[in-house]
N, C-alpha and C positions, 0 to 999 in steps of 0.2 A: 492607855497600855498599851507598851509595845511590844511588836510583830513579835521579837525574841522572847518578853515574857508570857504573852500569848499564847506561844508552841508547850513555851514549857509547862504551861498549866494544861494541855491537851493532851500532851505528849508523856508517856512515864517510860523508863526503863527499867527493865523488869529481869532478875538475872534466874536463869532457869537449866536443867539439863536439855544439852540436844543431841542428837549424832552430829560430832563435827568432822569427820573421818570417811571418809567409806572407800572400797573398794572390791575386785571381786578378778579372780583369777580361775583360766581351763587351764586344766593341765594334759599331758599325757605322758605315760611310761612304757620301756619297756623292760619286762623282768625274767629270766632266764631260769628255770626250775629244773633241776637235778633231780628226778628220779632213780631209786635205786635200782631199778630194771631199765633194758631200753625199751621205748612202747613203739607200738604196733601201729594205735590211734588215739588220737585223743576222743575221748567219748563227753567230757563234760570241764565245762570250769567254773569256777561261782569263787565270789571274792565275800569273807563272814567278816564278823569281829572289827570293824572299823572304829577308831577312837581318834580322837584330836583334841591338840590346847591352842586356842591361839596366846601369841604372844608378842605387845607389843614394841618395835624397832626401827625407832628412830620416824621416819616420815611411812613407815614400813609394819606388814603383822608378818610375823612367822606362824604360823599352821602346821605345828608338831605332830606326826599323826604316826600309825598303823595301820595295817591290818593284814588278813591269811587270807592268801590263795590256793584253793583246793583244785587239783589237777587229776581228775577221775581220765584214766589209760588203761588202753589195753597194752600188754606183752606178748611174747612166746607166740606170734604168730597168731592173736586176735582169741587165745585161748583162756588167758588166764585176765584179771582188773586188778587194778591197785591205786588208790587216791592219795595222793603226795601234798603235804600240807607246807607254806612256807612262810616266815612271817617275812609283810616289807616293812621297811621303816622310813616315813620321810618326812620333808620339810619344806612347806610350798611357802615362799616371799609374795603377800601379797601387798602390791603398791595402790597408798590409796588417792585414786583420781582425785575424788571430795575430799579439800581438807578447810576446814574453817581458822583462816588464820584471826581472826579477834575471841578466840576461846581463850579461856581465862584459867591461870592455876594449872600447879603439874597434876593434878587428879583423874585420870582416863579410868570411864570401862573397856574393858573390850570382847567387843561378841564375834562370834565367829556360825557361819551356818553352811550345810551343806548342803549348794544347788544341785549337783552331782552327786552323790557317793559313789565312791569309789569303783568299776561297773568294768567288765572284761567283754573290749572289745572281740580279739580273737586267740585261739591258743592253736599254735603248730610246730610239729616237730622240727626241730633246729634242722641245718642242712649236715650235719654230721649223725643224724638221726639217734643219738645218745642222749637230750636233752627239750626242753618245751620250750618256748618261747611266749611271753604272757604281754598284749599287749594292753593297759590297764588307763582309763578318761575317768579326772575326777574336775569340779569344781566346785570354788567356795567362792560366799561372800562378807566381807569384813565389816564391822561397823569400831570407830571408836565413840564413847559417849560421855560426855564430858560438860563442864558448867560458860554457859553464855551469855549476851547480852541480847535480849530483845527491846524492839523499840512497840509498843502499843497506844492508839490511841484511847485519847478519853473522854469522852460522851459531857462537854462540862454542864450539861444539862440534865446528866443525871439519868436514872434508869429510866423509861418509858416500860411501865408497865401494859398499856396500850398497841403497843406497836409486838408486842410478846402473843398477844391474844392470835396474830397471825397462824402461826405457825401451831398451834395446837389442834388437833385431828380430834376433833369426837365422830366416832363411831356408831351409825346411827341404823335402827334396827331395821331397813331400808335398804340398806347398801347391799345386804346379806340377803336379802333374796334372788337374785341371780346363782348363787354357789351354788356349785354339784356339790351334793354330799358324800361321793362316791369320788370324785375325782380323785385323791389321796390313794382309797382304800384298791381301785381299780375295781374291773370284773372281778365278782371272786368264782362264776363258774369257769375261768379261762381254765 
């Protein structure tokens, strides 16, 4: 039997779904919020209602989303407080740093996950004193899932049940003798 025929018998090409592209992007943004009163001091700033959706754009993924910035501030010489809310819309372009050039077809699934939800780094009163400047950071990782081929080795002798017995781990009663039954419970008197 020729070497080429032997190789064809011991290897198989399998078509499967796999990650065919992957990218990650960290970004920072500065937003200017205009409250209805001239702020005396910033008492707090938080971000809520973060929502996003990924969309493939050639060799990248566009992450389109929005979030609400809430700024709690005092005004009137720190005698009154108010919360101002502003909705921010964004588009982050995530370049795919890992790409499988052998992906099959053009049917892809795009997934995206926020590694760092939008978070306030700093909120300060602007130099002219009538606005609030908010610095925000966020980070996304995106994946393109598509069909690709993988090559696997096929054992010409078939499945060997004797070899799989080494992988079986039977637990004997004597393995439990040294276990502390209160380990997870802890001391109840504490």
